[in-house]
N, C-alpha and C positions, 0 to 999 in steps of 0.2 A: 383355509377359504374364509372370507368376509364372513361375517355376520349377521345372519338376517334382518330384516326390519320390519317393524309394524306393518310399515304401508305397502312393503312386499309380500306380506302374508295376504293382507286386504287384495290386493291385486290378480295375487293368486287364487284365492276364492271366487273373486268374482270372475276371473278367465275359465276357472272348472265350472261355475255354474250356467255360462249360458256359450253354447255354440262349439259343440264339437268338431263339427267338419270345416266349419269356418269361425272367424275371428268376431266378437260381438259387432252388431251392425251400427251403433253409438260410434266405432274407431273408422269408420268410414275405412276399411282396409280389406284386400281380399285376401289375403296371406297372413298366416301365424306368424311369418317370420318379420312381416312390416309389423303387427301388434304388437311382438316382442320389443321393437325398438323404438314403438312411440313412448314405453316407459324406460328404456335403458339409461340414458343420460340421468334420468333422475333418480334412479333406484339401485342402480349395478353396483354402489358403494364398494370398489374396488373390483368386482368382478371383471372377469374380461367379455365380451361380449357372446361368446360361447357359453362360458361357465352359466349366465345370466339367462340365457335361453334354455338352456336344461333346465336350472332350477324352475322356469315358471313353465317349461314344458311337461316336466314330468307331474308339476302340480298340478298341471290342468288335467294331465291323466287320469291322476289319483284322487285326488280329491271328491270327497263323497259323504253320505249320511254320519259316516266315523271320520268324520275331517280332525276331531278332537283326539282322539286315541290312539290311532294308526301312525304306526312307522314309515314314513314316505324317505324312499329314496333321494326324491331332491334337495331333504332339507337335512342338515349333516353342522353336528358342532364345528366347533375348531379344530379336532381330532379327527375328522370326515367321518365320525361314525354317526348313524341315522340316529334323529332321536323323535320322541313324540311331539305331535303339535299340540302343545297344551300351554299352559299359561295363556298370555294374551291370543293365541291363536283360538282358544276357544273363547275367548271375549267375543273375536272377530267371526267367529261362524254365530255366536249367541245375537250379536249385534245386526248380523245379517238376514240371518236364516228364512223370519217371515216378510220379508219385502218384494217389492215386483222387480223386473228386470230395469224398467225407469230410474224406480226410486234405489237399487242398488248403485248403478250408474251415477245418479246424482250423489250419492253420499260417498262415491268413491270420488268426484269430483272436489267436495269440500274437503278430502282428506289431501289430494295432491291430483292437479288436473293436469290430462295426457297433451293438453293443446298449449298452456303455458305456465309460465313459471307463478308460484301463488303472489309474489311480488307483483307480476306484470296483472295478476288479476285486480289484486286491489287497486293498483293504477287504474284499470280498465273501471272499475266500481265508481272511483272518484272521478276518474273522466266523465262519465254517466251523470252522476249529481252535478257535476258541473253544468252539461250538457242540458240538464233538466231545470235548474235553477232559474233560467228566462221564464220557463213554461210555467215552474210553480207559481211567478209571480203575474202570469197571466191569469192564471188560473182562481189564482184569490181576485183579482179585480173581475175576472167574469162571474165568480158564484156571489159577489157583491150588488156589483153594477149592471152586469147584462140583462136586458129586457128579455131576451133570446131564450138564456139558459133558462130551462124547466127539467130539472130532471130529481129532484127531492121525492118524485115519487117512488125512484127505487127503496128507498130506508122504508118507506110506508108500506110499498107489496111486502118486503119481506118482514115487518111487524106482522103483516096482518097473515100471511103464510105462519110466522109462529102462533098464534093466535087459535088460526082453525086446524092446522095439519093432524090429521089423527088417524094413524094405519087402522086403529082397532074399533073404525067407524063403522055401525051396521051399512051407511049408503054411503059405499067410495065415491058414486058419482059426485053424491052432493056434496060430500068432504072436498074434492078436488074441486069443483065449481067455485066453493067458499074462500079457500086456499089461494086460489087464481080465479078472481074476480073479473068479469068485464073483458078487454082488448088489450089491456097493456101492451105497448110493443115490446115489450119484453119476453111476451110468449103468443104475440099474435101480429101478424102483417099480411101482407097481400103475398100469397103462397109459401105462408108460414105459420102454421097452426098445431103447433105440438099437444097442447094442453085440450084442444076440442078431439083430438086423435085421441091421446091416452082415455079420456072419457069415454068415447066409444068403445073403445078396448075395456073398458071397467063394465060396461054394460054388458056386453057378451060373455067376459071370463073376469068376474073382480077378483078371484082366489088368484090366477096366476099375474093378474097386476099388480097385487099386492105383495105378493111372495117376490114379485121383481124387483120391486122398491124396496119392502126389507131388505133385501141383499146389497141392494147399491147402496143403502145408507148404512151397512153394518162394517165399520171401522175396524174391525180385528179382522176381516179379509184383506187381500191385498187388491189396493185401487183399480191395476189393470184388468183384474182378473172381473170386477164389480163392474167395471165398464162395457168389457167384451158378453158379461152373460146379460146384461140389461138389454145390449142392442139386440143380441140372438133372440131374446124372450119377445122384443117388439118385433122382429121378422116374423116369428112363428104367430104372433095375435093377429098380425096384417093378413097372414095366408089364412088366417082360422076367419076373420070379420069378412074378408074376401068372397070365402065360398059360403059363409052362409048370406052374404047379402048381395051376393052375385055380381060382385064389382071386381075389377083389376087394377085396384089401385097400386101402386107400385113405390110413395113413398110415406113412411108412418112419422117424419120430422123429430125420432127420437135423436136427434145426432149429437155432436160434442158440445154445442150452444146448448141444447134442450138440457144433456146431463150435468153439462156446467151449471144451468140455472139451478137443476133439482139439488144437485150438491151443495152449492152455495146458499139457496133459499133453508135447506134442512141445517147445514153445519157454517152459518155467513160467517164465524172468527176462522175458519180453517181452510176454504175455498173462495175462489174467486169467480164471479159472473165475467161472461167472455163473448164475442162474436167474432167469428171468424176472420172477414173482411177486416172489421177493425183491429184485431192483433197483428193480422198479417201487415194492414200500412205501418202500424206503430213499430212493427221490429224491421221493415224497409225503411223507415224516418231514421231508425237508431242505430241501424247497422249491428241489430241482435239476430239470432237464429230465428229463421221463420216459421211459423209451422206448416207442414203439406197439406191441403186440400185432400178429403176423405178419408186421413187416419186420424181418428178421433182420440184416440189414445197419447196420440203425440200431440194432439193442439191441447190437450186439458194439461199434459203435464207440461209441456211452454207455456201455455197460460199460468200456470201454478209459480214456475220458475221467475219467469220475467215480471209477473205480478209482485212476489215477494224482493225483488230486488226493486222495483218501484217504491213500493210500499216502505222499505228502510228509508229510501231518501226524502219523502213524504214525511214520515216521523220526526225527521228532525227539524223541520220548520214549524215551531212554536205556534206561532201565528197564525199558520192555517190550519192546524186542529183546533184553535181557539174560534177562529173565523168559522171554522164546519162546525163545531159544537154550540156555538149560538144560533145557526140557522136551522138546527133539528128541530122539530115539533113533537109535540105529546104523542103522535101515532108514529115515531119513524122510529125505527129500530137502530139502537146506540149501542148493543155489543158486539160489534164485527169485526173490532181488531182496527179497524180502520181500510178494512178489506173492502168494503162497497166505497167508500171514497178513492181507494186505489183505482177500480173499475172505472168511476166517473170521469177520473183524471186522464187515463187513456182514453175514453172516448171523449173527453172535450178536446185533447189535441189534435184528434183527428176528424170533429166533425165541426167543432167552436172557433179553433184556434189556428189551423192550417187553411191559412185562408188570404196566401199572398196576390194569389189570381183569384177574382172573385168569377164565378157562373150563372149566367142570367137567362131567364126565358123571357123571349118578347115576342110582340104579333106588329108586325109592319100594316097599320091600318086595320081598318073595319074589317073583317073574315080575311087577314090577312092579303087585302085588294093591293097592296102596295108594294109588295114582295119582290115582284119583276124589274119594275124600277129601281126599287134600292139596291137590288144585288146588280144588275146592270150601273150601276154611278158608284158601288163600292160604298156605300153608306148605309144607316139607319138612322131614321129620325120619329119623333114625337110631333104631335097634334098642340093643341093647346093653343093656336099661337095668337089668341088674345092677350097672353101673359107676356108677351115680347121675348126678350133674350131671358132665359132660363138663369143664368149666371148673374143672373141680378137680385136675385132673392137670395136672403141669407138664412131662411127658417123653413120649416114645412109648415108651421103655424101662419105665415106671411101667406104664403100660395094658398092654405086652405081658405081664408080668409075671403081673398079676391075672389077664388071660386065659388063660394058663397054668396058673393055679393051679385056675382055675375049670373048664376043661376037662381036669385032669390031665395035662397033655403037656408034652415036651420041643419041641415042632414049633414052627416060627414062627409068630408071631400077625402079623406085621409089616405086613400088608395090612390086616387090621382095625384095629390100633392106630394106624395112618397115617390111614384114613380116620376114625375118631374125634378124634385130635389134630387136623388140619386142619380138620374141621367146628366144632369149638372156637375154634379159634386163627388158621387162616392165611388163611379163607374170610371175605370183606371184604362189607360193604354197597356192592352195585354190581356184584358179581362176577356172571356169566352163567352160570346153571345149564341144561344139555341134560337130556334128562329120557329114559330108554330102558329099552328093554324084551329081557331077552337079551341075545346078541350081534346082532341085525339091525335092529332096529326103535328110530326115534327116535320120540318121544311129544309133544314139545314144548320148548319153553325158557322162562327167565323172568328175571327179575334181582333179586338178593336183597336185602331192603329192612331188615334186623335183624341185630344179632348173636346169637350164640348164647344160646338162652333154654330154661332146664330148668323146665318145666312139673308140676309135682307132680299137678295136678289128671286131667292124662290118666291112662287105664289100663295104655297103653302108649305107646313112641314119644314120650317125654318131652322129650327134647333135640330142639328145633325151631329154625328159623329163619324170619323170614317171607320169603315168595318173592312178586313182584307177576309172575304166569304171562302171557306173553304171546301165546304160540301153543299150541294144543292140537291133536292129531290122530294120524296115523299115517302116517309115512315108511318106506319102506325104505333104511335105509343104503347097501345097494348092496358094503358089506366089513362085513369082523368086527370091531364095535366091542369097546372091553375090558368083561373079566369082574368088574373089582371093584365093589363098591357104591357106592361115592366117589372119583374119581380128577380130578386136575389135569391137563388137559392144554393148560395155557396154552403149553408148549414143546413139545407135540407136531409134527411137522414134518405138510406137506401129505401125501406122498407121491404126490401128483398135479400137473401144471404148472398148473392153472390157479387156484390158491390158494396164498399163502404160506404159510400155518398151518393147522394143523388145524382149527381150531374156526371158519374162515372156510369151509371146507368144509361141516362140518356146519351149519353156518347158511343156505348156498347150498342144501342138500339141503332144508331146511325151508322156506326162503322163494321157493326156486325161482328163487336169483341175483336176487331183487330185494332191496335194502338195509333192513335191520329198520326196520321200520314198529310204533312204540310210540303211534300216535294213540290215543286212549280217546274215548268218548263224554263230553262236556262241554256244559252248559247254564250258560257260566259268562259275566255280562254281559263286554264290555270296558272300562268305567268303574263302578267299586264304591268304595262309601264305609263304613267298618264305624265306627260311633259306638256311643259310651256311654259310663257313669262310668268313672272310673279305675282301675284293676286287674283288666279284666274279661277279659283276655288278647288284645286288638283286635290288635296285634302279632303275637304269635305265632301269631293264626289267620292273619293275613295269610300267614305262613311256609306255612303248609298249604296254603292256597289258591295262592299261586305254586307251590307242588310239585305239587301237582293239575294246573293249567294245563299244567307241562310233562310231565305224564303219569305222573306216581310217585305213586299210591294211598297216603295217609300214614293212612288209618283206624285201621289197627291199630298203628300205630308208635309207639314209646318218642318222648318228649320228647327225648331226646340223642337219636337216630335221625333225628327230622325236624330237629335241629340242623345237624346233621353233612351231610346230605343239602343244605341251604339253602346252608350257609356254599360246600360245592361249587359248588352252581348258580352264586354270586355269583362266584366265581373263576373260573369259565368264561366267563359272561359275560351270562347268560341272566337272570338277576335283578340289577336295582339297587333299592338302597334309599339313603332320601334323608329326611330331616327337616326340614320347611317351619320358617321363622323369621321374626321382623320383618324382618331386612335381607336376604332372599333376593330377589333383583331379576331381570326379564328377562334379563339379562348371565349372570349364574347358570346360569339354567334351559335358556334356548334358545341365544343367541350374544351374544356381544358382541367388545367392541375389548379387549385386553389388550395390557400392555405385556410384551414378552421381552428378556430380556437376552442381547447380542450382542459379542464381544471389539470392536467398533468403536462402542458402544454401543447404547441401549434401541431398540427395533424394535417397530411396535405391529402385533397381528396379530388376524385375526378367528378367536376360538376357541369352536370349537362347546360348548354346555353339557350340563348330562347329559340333558335332552330328548332334543336333536338328535341327542347321541350314539346314545343307545340308539335312537331311530325310525330311524338308519343302519343298526344292524346288525341291525334286522327287515326291511328293506328288498332286493330283488332289486336295484333300481337306484336310484341316490343320486347328487344331484347334487355335483359333484366328484371323484368315484373315477375313477382311471384302469385304463385296463388294453390289452392288448398287451403284448407280446413285451419294448418296450422304452417302456411307458407313452405310446405315439403317440396314443393317444384318450383323451379324457375326457367324461365324462357332463358335459353343460353346463345341463340341464332334465331336469326330467321332469314330466309334467302330465296332465291325463285323455287327452290325444288323442296326445302328441307323446313321442319320444326324442330329445331333442337331443344329437348327438354331435360334439365338434368334433376336427378331424383336422388334418394339414397344409394340405391346400387349402382347407379352409373347414370351415362348421358345416352337417351330414348332418341334415335332418329324417327318423324313421323313424315309422309310425303305430305305436301303442303296441297297438293290436290285433293287428298281422302280431307285432311282437317277442313279444307273450304266447305267439302261435300256436307261433312260431317255437321259442320254451322249451320250450314244453308238448310239442312233436313232439321236440324234444332229448333232456328226461327221460324220457320215452317209449321210446326208443331207436328211434324211428321215422328218424332222421336222427343222423349222426354229423359230428362236426368234420370230418374228413377229405372229406366229400360236397362242401365248398365247393372246388373246383377246376375249371380249366377243362374236364377229363376228365370229370369227373362231370355236366358241365350237361343234357347229356340226360337222365340218369336223375330228377336233381331236377326238370327240366320235366316228365318224366312222372308224376313219384310226388308231387309237391306241387300244392296249390291254383295255379291258372293269375292268381289274384288277384294272388299273390306276384311273379310272372316281374319286374315294374318294380323290385322290392327285392333280388331275388336276385342278379343277376347285375351285375358291378361294383363289389360290392363284397365279394369272396369274402373277403379277407385279415382286412376288419372284423368280418364275421361269425365269423370263426373265431376271433378276438381276443375277441369278445362270447360267445360259448359257450363259452371256455377260461373267463372270467371267470365266468358262470353255474354251471358244472363246480365250480369252488373255490367258491364260495359253496354250493353242493349238498352238496359232501364236509362241509360245516363243519356243514351243517344239513339231515341226512339224510332230515326225515321231517317232519310237518307241525307236531308237538308239537315237537320239538327245535328248529324253525325260529320258536317263539314266542320271546317278553321281555316280562319283567314287569317295571311300575317301581312300586316300593310307597314312598310319598309318606305319612308318619309326620305326625301332627299338622296334617293338610293346613290344618284351620281358622286355623293361627297366623301362616300367608302372607298376603299381600296377592295375593289370588288374580287378581284384574283387571293388576295389576303383573308379577307374573310370567306367566301366560301370554300375556298380549299379545291380538295379534289373531289367536292359535293356537286359542282358547278354542272356535271355531264348528269348527275342523277334529278334536275329541274323539269327534263323535258317528258313530256305528256307519255311516251312510249318508253320512258325510262322507269317511270313511278311503279311503285310494288304494285303487283296483279296484271299490270302492262304486258303486253306481248314480247317486248323486249328487256323486260324489268333489269334493273341493276342492281347491285348493294354494294355497298364496299366495306374494309375493316377499318373504323375508328382507330385512329394513332394512339389517343389515350386511353380509351376505354378496353380496346382492341375486340369490341361487337360488333357484328354487322349492322350497317344500318341503309335503310332506303326513305326514299321521300316517298308516302302514301298518295293516292290519287285522289282524296278528297282532302287534301291540304291546295288552298289558292294564295297566290303571293300576289300583291298587289305594290307596287313603288311607283315614288314621284320622282320627279327632277324637275328643277328650272333651268331652263334654257339659257337663263343670262348667267347663269354660272357656268354652265360646259354645253354644249350642242350635242344632240344625242351621238354624231358620227364620233364624238371623243370617247364616246362610251366605251368599255371593255368589250372586244369582237366577240367573247366567248358569250357575254351577256346578251349582247345585240339579239344573238341568233337565238338564242331561248325564251325570248319575251315578246308578245304583242306589244304593239307600240300605238298608244290615244293621244292625238293631241289636244290639249284643252286649250283654246285661246281667249282673248277677253271678249266679252259679249254684253257691249254697250247698249243693247238694246234693253236689257232687264234693269237699266238705268233711267229708263223713258217715264218715268211718272212720276220720279223725284225733281221736283221743279223751284225754280228760284225765280227772281224779279227778271224777268226776259229771257232765262234759256232755261234747259233741262240737263241732268249729268249725262245723259244719251250722246247729246251735243258734245258737251264738253269731253269727255274720254274719247271720242273719237278723233277729235281735231289734236287732241294730245298724242293719241297714238299714229296717227298718217305723220307727225311732224318726226314722232322719233323714229319711225320707220325709214322714213326718209334721208335723217342723220346716220342710224345706224342700219337695223334690221329689225324682221319683225320678232325676234328672239327676245329684245329687247322690249319690247312693247308692256302694260301696265294695266293690270286686271282691274274686272269690276268691284272683285269684293271689295278693294279698298271702301269704295263707296255706298256697298251695297245697304248697309246699316243705316243709312242716314233718312231724315223723313225730311219732306218738304220745307223749303226755309229755315232750314237749320242752319244758319250762317256759323255760329259757333263750331258743330262737329263738322262743317266743311272747311274751314280754317284750320285746325286740328287735323286733317286727314292730309292737307297739303304740307302742313307745319312738319307732322308727325313722320308720313308716308311716301307722298309724291316728291318731293324735294330732295331727300335724303335720297331715293332711288336713282332722282335723275345725277345727283351728286355723285353717286358710284357709276352710272353710266357715261358721264361725262366727266371724267377726274381732272379738276381745277380749269374745267374749258367753260368758265360761264358766258361765253359768247355764244356757245349752243345752248347752253341751258335758256338763256334769252329767248331765243329763235322759239323755242317749243313754250315757254311760258308767256312770252310777251312782258310789256312795260311795268305790267299791275304786278310784277313780282320781282323783275329784276330790273336796276335802272344803270345805268352808263354813269360811271363813277369819273369826278372831274379830275384831272392829271395835271401836275406840277410843268411849267414848262423850264428846261434846262434843270432837270432834276439829278444828272449826272455829271459831275465833272469832267471838262474837254481831256482826253489824253490821248497822246502820239500813241498810234497803232491801234488803238480800240473802237470800233466802232458803236456807238448808242443802241442800244435796243430799240426796236419800236415799240413805243406804249402812248401811243397816240390815242386808244380805245381801252378802257377795262372796264369789266363789267363786275358787279357784284349784286348779292341779294338784297333785298329791302327787308329789313329786321321789323318791323311793324306794319301790318298791314291793318289800317283801318277798317275797309270797307269790302271784304271778299268778293261781294258781288260785281262791285266796280272791276277790283282786279279780275276776277273771269270774263267780265265784259269784255277787258280789252285783249285778256286773250283768244276772245273769238273774234274781236274786230266787230263789237256791235255796241261799242263807245268810242267815240270820237275824243283824242286827245290834242 
């Protein structure tokens, strides 16, 4: 038998200490067989699976307090004889004997991780350092230059604690009061006052409070035991206080945050401050294991692990350490081994730096008297009309000066000036605006969809921004809102425990803690093609339609705003834009085998194409997806009836109806991930449909992992609109539709999509996986009728798409004027002539002219030279007489032909060459040429 290793002894001892009936909970498995398999590949050392399981199983049953001196059947020498567990076995026992379960597990991971190879872990740490580096740079800039940053009080608060904390004090209440003076937001905020509660306990039972704190700070005891003992003592003190005072308080606020505060203040070089909501947001942002609400032991241990990881990265940046040490003052604590710095860095990322979207509170007029009007118009606006166009000011100081002159005062007008300047310059498209009335009511919220616009036609409130208002109503804030007309609240702290930021708190008030839902009523076909002549704005129109599908109202947006929002959605992956061409193939569009260059030469892999990739992003479940903490599960098939999942022991077939119902219950909040464990089986059995019983039990860990997978997808796409995807295929008629779509053409039909009544899936030829088209994927194509008519399109494609004609709209050009004409007259005349000579499919679109300004003669000449004339040359190939009929003598002249040009030859008739036309090379006066085209200039 293979020689045992130190790591196997460690794992064996670990498994022996925790969980006789079920494996340790950190392994996230429900059966011992699965627990052994986690370690097998790393620790088997030549053993068969059976031998390895027997070794660990025997050790689990046999390890006890006599670990080092007892012969155990599971451990044998090379001759097969039982051996005493001595030597490094004894070292392991001594090393682990006084640790808690969490600490043992952390130490196990430091020897050998059950989730990933050590090299992978090193790479992960290195990747995290890489990811953190730009934030470290921002943090350095923040603490040096930001006027908003004000966190140095943390170091001062800990120094003050160190100066005053003394559990031998005769007056415990006074000592606590001096150690935690005032109402620092570290230990006091709205609906959170743990120190006040601790002092109230000290008044009624100082001995119990003192002994609880002494035990909490006793580093000779296991941390988990200390935390739980302290929590239990506080529960008892709350009951005692309620009886004495005749109260019915249910909360003593001695939660994970408070215990973390006490531990870190007492031993700053070992423990880290934390706030659950901030830690959760940070872990989510950087894809780290997040703490669970309510599990205070887990919260503190995860905070310790995450913070140590971050601290290692911070300590490598010598410039940061120098900046930090230079900013500390005499009253700052300095012996914390950068633990406070680490917490401050984590907090700053969430509350200072994570602000790509800004959040604002806004009052629409005095006492919100303009709210109904602004909501109806889809705008927000500010007064101060005497300032004119807000965009004309380059600084707040400039605005302050004008306001002071206007009101003949020396008082600061900083608040008004800030509102004006930020409305014009700092608010961005995509920012969220909360509407308030006074300081107590919220009226709704919306998303900014335009830049600052100065509208001279308005009688008042002339500086506006367009807003897509999402919700309207009246909600009591439950606290005092800010007074100012417009305030950036992006960095405001929450001041309560449930939410990491203030804006999350406001959104929860309006949405009742539900995710923001920007779903709008739509009647948009899943498959549509915009067709028409060139230059009619088909491609631009697809952008607007795509944004509409994703919940953005583009009706009143400027072209540049639509372009900016479109590019943002492309970057986020919700819109994919592609163009068909003659060489586009099934392998490019769906999937194909492509060569990949590796160190040892070329390998060939199945690579998803544009279409398969966006379908995957739009689906809940997609063949090929892995899930689980170790990616131990893989979805290997999805069809109308079944979800097929590959796991270590084989393939599990789950009814898709059941899975969809399970996911719906989960997303509705009726069940949670934590419900899937043996302790909750009775609850699940009583509260969930009986028909689920055969699935629910025996697959606990897999369902946990599956719901985590769904949750991750749901967080990326928190509502119906945002979960949609749009594929735009420009010039769809240029591709060979049958060759590109192949067998998938049927799957495009709405009633054949995944989840539909007549759902159809097919097995793809290269990957051999089941594939279907999700019902939240929209396809928008464009086609140029000058290249090919709709009737000439592939019949299968025509039957599955809705067609919308986009024709030239000359009326859009009516305000672009020149000497004696406008561009509406010009385009109408040209198109009337083209339609008479050819057909309406070959008319010319307005978009060639749309960007011109009035009297821009150079621009008009360029449009004719670069767009209109080449297009007509293509339409009327070598037929300049017809081009002359369209454009007139200002663009085409009749060329003089030589008489007797050809020699006289017998039996050969001379060609008719009495009239030849040619384009005029140089047009000196484009307005005159157009005048001749329109017949308003006589020649």
